[in-house]
N, C-alpha and C positions, 0 to 999 in steps of 0.2 A: 140447670145443674150440669156440671161436668160429669162425665161417665168413664169409669174404668172397668172393662169387662175381662173376666177370666174365661177362656175357652178358645175353641177353634174359630179363627176369624171368619171363615166361610159361614159357619153356623150362626155366629153372632150377627154378621151382616144381614143374613137372610131373615133372622128372627126379630132383630131389634132396631135396625137402622132404616129409617123411612126413605122413600124415594125423594130425590132432590132435596136433601136436608143438610148437606155438607158443602162447605165452600172451598175447602182445600184438603187434598190427601197427600201425605208423604209416607212412602213405605220403603223400607230397606230389608227386603226378604232375604233370608240367608241362602247363599249358595257358594260352596267352596269344597270342591271334590276331596274326598278322603280326609276330611278334617272335622273333628268334633268341636262344637262351640261350647266353651266353658266360661264360667264365671270364676275369676281368679281373686282370691283374697290373701293378702300378705298375712302370714301367721306371726303373732307377737312372739319374739324370742326364737324364731325359726328362720333358717337360711332360705329354705324353699317355700314356694307358695302352695297352698292347698287348693286343689281344683274341685270345683263343683260342676258337674255336667248339667247345664241348663237344658240343652236339647242337642240331639245329634243331627248331623247332616243326613236327614232321613229321606232325602229325595232319591229314592231308588225305585226302579221299575218292579212293582209288586202288585198285589191284588188291589190295594187302595189306589195306586196310580192308574191302573188299568180301568178301574171303575170311574175315576175322575175323567179319564180320557174319553171313555165310551159316553158318559153323560153329556159332555160338551159336544162331542161329534154328533150325537143324535139330535141336538137342538138345531142343527143346521146353521146356515149363514156363513159369513166370512171367517169367524173364529173357528168354526168346524173345518172349513177348507184349509186354513193355515195349519191347524193341528195335524190334519191328514198329510199335508205336505211335509211337515216336520217328521212324521213317522216314516215316510218313505225315505227321507234323507238320513235320519238319525237312528232308525230302527228302534228297538225297545231298550233304550239306553237310560242312564240316570239323567241325562239332560232332557230327554223326552218326558221323563217322570216329573221333573221340575216344571217344565212348561205346561204339562197337563194339569198339575196342581195349581199353577198360577193362573191359568186361563179363566176358570170360573170365578176366582177372586177378583180378577180385573173386571170381569163383566159386572159383578156386584158393585165394585167401586165406581164404575161408570153410572150405574143406576142411582146410587146415593148422592152423586154430585149434582149441585145446582147447575142450571144452564150457564151461569157465569163462573163456574168453578174450574179449578185446574188440578192436575195430579202430577207429582214428582216421584218418579221411580228410580231409586238409588241402587246401582249395581256395579260389579266390576267387569272388566273386559272379557271375562270368561263367558258370560251369558248375554252381554248387552246387545249384540247384534241380533240374537234370536228374540230377545224381549222387545226390541224395537219393532220387529215384524209382527209380533203378537199384539203389541200396543196399537200398531196401524190397523190391525183387524178389528180390535175392540173399539177404538176411538175414531178411527178413520184417519188415513194419512194426511188429509187436509187439516186435521187438528193437531198435528205434530208442530211444536213450537220451538223447542231447543234440545240439543244434545249438549249438556253442560259438562265440561271437563274440570274435575276438582283435583288439583295436585295435592296429594296427601302425604307423600314421602319425598325425601331426597334420594337421589340415585345411590343404589348400593351395588356392590360387586356381584355379578351373576355370571353363570357359565352358559355360553352359547346363545344368549339373547340379550336384548336391551333390558335394562332394569324396568320393572313395572312400578310406576310412581303415581298413577292416577286412578280415580274412580270415574264412572259415568253416571250422570243424573239425567234421565229422560223426562222432559216436560211436555205434557199434552193438555189441551183444553177440551171441554165437552162440546162447545160451540164456538163460533166466531166472536160471540159477545162475551168474552171472558175478562175478569178483572186482572189488571196488571199495572204496576207502577215501577218505573225504572229506579235502579239503585245507583246513587251517586256517592262516591267516596273521594277522599283526599288523594290527589295525584302523588306519585312517587317523586319525592324531592330530588332524588339522584338523577332523574331523567327529565331534563329541561327540554322544551320543544325546540326542534331544529329550525323552526321558522321564525325565531326571534330576530329583531333588527334593532339597531340603535336609532331612536327617533328624537323628537324635540326634547330639549333639556337633557340630552345624553342619557335618556331613560330607555329601558327596554320595552319593546312593543311586540305583540303577537301579530303575525300576518296570516292571511287566509287566501286560498285559491279563488280566482275569479272565474275559472272555467270548470266545466264538467266533462265527463267521458263521452265520446261519441260525437260525430258531426250532426248538425241540425240545419234545417232549411229556415229561411227567414232572417230576421235581424240578428238572432243569437248565433248565426253562422257567418255573419259578415264581419269584415275588418273594423277595428276601432282604434283610433290613434296610431295607425301603422302596424297594428298586431292583428293577425288573422288566425283565429283558433282552428279553422277548418284544415289548415295546412298541417296541424298537429293531431288531426283526428279528434278534435274536441269542440266545444261550443261555449259561448258566454253564459254564465249562470244568472245574469241579470241584464236588464235593458241597458242600452247605450246611455240613456238619459240618467239612469240611476248611477252609473259609473261616472258620468260627468259630474253629478252632484257630489259623490264621494271625493272626486279629484279637487273640486272647488273648496271642499272642506279640509283638504290636505290629508285625506285618508287613503290615497293611492301610493303605494310604494313602487317606484319605477326602477327597472334594472339599470345598472351602470351602462353608459354608452359603450358599445363594442362587446357587450356580454352575449356570447353566442347562446341562442335558445332561451334567453331570459324573457320572462313574461311579467307584466305588472301584477301586483297582488294587493288586496285590500288590507289596510292597516287598522288595528283596533283603535278605538277613540281613546281608551284609557290605558295607562301604562300597565305593563305585566307585573302582577304581584304574585310571587311564588307561593306565599302562604295561602292565598285564596283559590289556588288552582284546584279544580276537581275533574274527575273523569267519570263517565258512565260505565258501570261494570258490564262486561260482555259475557260471553259463554265459556270463558276460560278463567277459573278461579284459582289464583296463586297466592292470595293474601290471607287465607284462613288456614292456620296450621292444624295438623292433626293433634290429638291429645297425647303428649309425651308422658313418660312415667311420673314426672313431678308436677303435672298440671293439677291445679287446685280442684277443678271440677271432675277430675277422673275418679270414678267409683270402682274401678276394677273390672268392668264389663268389657270384654275384648273387642266387641263390635261397636262400642260407644262412640258416637260422633260428637264433635264440639258443638256447643250451643250456638256459637256464632254462625255455623253453617245453617242450622235450622232457623235462626232468627232472620237471616238474609232471605230465605225462601218464604217464610211467613210474612214478612214485611212487604215483599214484592207482590204476593198473590192473595192477600187477604186484608180486611180492614178490622179495626177494633170491633169486638162483638161477634165477628164471624166464627164459624165452627171449623176447627181443624181436626182431622182424623188421621190416626196412625194405627193400622191394623197389625203391625209387628212391632209393638212399642218398646220391647226390651227393657232397658233400665230407665226409659222415660225422658229422653232428651227432647223429643218433640213436645211432650207434655210440659216440660219445664220451660221451654222457649215460648209456647203458647200462653202459659199462665203469666209469664213475665210481660208479654206484649198485650195482655188483656183480651186475648182470644178465648173463646170457649173451646173445649176439647173433648175428644172421644179417643180412648186408648184401648187396644185389645192385645192380650198376650195369652199364650197357651200354657204358661207355667206360673204356679203360685210364687215361685222364687222371684220372678220378674215383678209380679204385682207387689210383693213385699218390699222390693228395692225401690219401686216408684213411690210407695207410701212413705218410706223413710226419707227419700230425696225431697219430697214436697214438705214434709215436716221440718227437716233441717233448714230448708230455704225460707219457709214462711211461718214456722211455729206450729203448735198443735191445732190452732184455730183453722188451719187450711182444710182439715178433715171435714168441716161443715160445708165446704164448697164443692164436694164431689161425692159420688156414690159408687161403691164397688158392687158390681153385679156378677154373680156366678160363684162367689165365695160362700161357704156355709155360714148360715146365721143362727142355726140352732143345732141341737144335738143330733137330730135326724139327718140333717144335711152333712154333718161331720162324719157320721157312720157311713153314709153313702159314698162320700169321697174316699174314706179309708178302704172301702170295699172295691171301689173302682181303680184306685191307683195309690199304692202304699207310699210312694215317694212324694207325690203331690200332697198327700195328707200330712206327711212329715214336714214338708216345707211350709204348708199353711199353718200348722200347729206352732212351729218354731217362730213364724212371723207374728203370732199372737203375743209373744213375749219379747219380740225384737232380737231373737237369737240368730246367729250365723250358722247356716247348715254346713256340714262337712261332706266330704266325698261319699256318695251314696252307693258305690259299687258293692255288690254282695261280698260279704266276708272281709270288707276293708275298713268297716267303721270301728272295730274293736270296742263295741259297746257305746260309741259316741255318735249321736245324731246331730248335735249342735253345741255351740259354745256361746257364752256371754263373756265379755271382757270388761274389766273396770279398773279404775285407779282409786284408791282411798288413802293414799299417802302423799298426796300432792301430785302435780303434773309430771314431775321427774321421778316419782316413786315407781316401785315394781308393778308391772301389769299382772293382775290376778284374774283367774278364769273360773267360770262356772260351767260344769259339764251337764248337758241335757240329753235325756233319752226319751224317745217318743214311742209309745206302745199303743196299738189299736185293738189288741185282743184281751182275753182274760188273763189276769195276773195274780201272782201271790207274792209273799214276802221275799222269795228268791230274787225277784227283779230288783228289789231294793238292796239286797246284799251284794248282788253283782255290780250295781251302780256305785255302791260304797267302795268296792274294790277298784273300780275305774278312777274314782276320785283320788284314791291314795296313789295309784300308779301314775296318774297324770299330774300329781302334785297340785291339784285344784283345791280351792278353798271351800267349794260347795258343789252340790249336785242336785238336779231337779228331774224328777220323772213326770212326764206329761202323759196322762192316761185317758183314753177314750172312755173307759169304764170307771165306776166308783171304786175307790180304794177300800180294801178289806181292813178290818181291825188289826190283824197281824201286820199288814203293810204299814199302817200308821204307827204301830208300836216299833217296828224296825226303823222307820225314819227317825222317830224320837230318840232312839238309842244312839244315834250318830253325834249327838251333842250340838254345840253351837260354834260359830265363827265370831270372834270379837274384832270389830273394825276399829282401827286407830283413828278413822275419820270422825266418828261420832260416839265411839265407845259402846255402840249398840251390839246386841247379840242376835245373830241370825242363824236359823237352823241350817246345819251343814247338809242335811238331806231333806228335800222338800218334795211333796207330791202335789201336783196341780192337775185337776181333771179338766177336760175340755169344757165341760159345763161351767166350771168355776171361771175359766179364762174368758168364756163368752159373756159371763156376767160381770167382767171387769177386774177380776182378781189377777194378780201377776206374781212374778218372782219377788221374793223378799230379799233384797240385798242393799248395801249402803248407798243412800242418796243417788239413786240410779240416773236421774236426769243430769246430775253434775258430774258423775264419775264414769258413766258408760262410755266405752271406747270400742264397742263391738264392731260397728260399721264405720267406714270412712265417711265423714260427714260431707254432704254437699254444701257449697258456699252459701252464706246468707244471700237472699235476693236483695238487689239494690233497686232504688227508685220507689215509685209509688206502690208497687205490688208487694214490697217488703213490709208495708204497714198493715195491710189487710187483704184477705183473699177476695178480690173483686170478681163477682160472677154476675154478668148482666142477664136480664131476662131476654128470651128470644125475641128479636125485633120482628115487627110485622113486615117490614120491608127494609132492605139494605140500600135502596136507591139513593137516599139523601144522607147517608152516614158519612161522617168525617173520620179519617184515620186518627186513632187516639194516640199514636206513637209520638 
């Protein structure tokens, strides 16, 4: 069963994820000084975007960071030593807070990795050099595999520095025995090899070096057919006998007489076919574009990465049926890519807003049946859990409650909501018809009919067609009476009559009741929909049982 956890990833890793149970980890932890991370949703009929603060850049040196630092230092070892060195150099700065919070998480991620597993840490140049040293301490410098450069932007005008156009992805393995398969892609047609020659039949042929760097003793350093590689500081890459064989088969390309410095080269046996040419992807990725404003898969999450990026990582470092973990899963790109490639997955995020976005994304891509293939852990499942969440965190409770009905949250800043916690949007006059909205208010305390009268006023002010009050507690008889007095909205879609003012208790929503409005599956336009999944996984949510051994598995891609 795939797993989606709500909570602090450090706590989730320690409590729920077993030792050596994960094959691949990808993480993109937030770090961007003096910047809030927001989820941006384009408002229907509005010029500006509404911002929902998903989480702040909270990496600040405070009591929490100090405790994380102290806990890690007291455990001793190389991680302790590198953190102490960071403190000497960085003092009690926000960067030290970030590294102190990351250190125990990286230690846990190493614990849960299988011996054959790998981890990819996505970061920007602001912190990549510090994170590399921290990763060396956690995984060992001998297990560093790659520093991948992803070109994510085109150059833009900047003042006083070169434009920053790339991210860094650090790849480490747990041991020397890690799974990896090279990625081969079609070569750039605009860049033909400079080693092409015209051969038999006036066709083009590729040629290759016969020598390697550095002089050698023995036959490989001796002259052949009048050419001595030692004089050039090189050596033959094959035996003289093998080169004689190639020459007798017409596969040696000889330099023209009098060509200074010209050396023979091996010619390919088959003509060069441009369409068949491939290259092995290296550690500089320039062929995966960032998500622009019009990208179909873009969901409005500012740190969202393209699925192609995650698909490349997952294909290279896991097999079909392997388990992929993302402890900062955000809007769920890692999960979407893993599901598409038939990997099992574990996602963790600290906001109910992110958990709600991921559930919507999977449903849009695979249909409602996908919900049977994963379990959400950490969300309230009964009234008692909902009450606890409301007591612990008002806004997390709001986001969770709105997620039960598929509503979009609004800016949660105090005093800024104007009586609105969420919105639903729908069309019931055809695709080109007017977008209509439903206003939602979420309340966790005791209420009376005044709350309904206030919501009715908001409906009129916002020119909404309906309003819904989500209540943690049971509605009183006066509240029900007030709601009934608001009358009905008549839809041109089905000529149905829908109460303009509705009350839904959390208990009712947990039991499956939802907002009553026109043909919600056909008309709902609240969230930007993720594209339908293509290929086999679009037909059914495939979730394999945990294999006893991965040693003989074939890649299912």
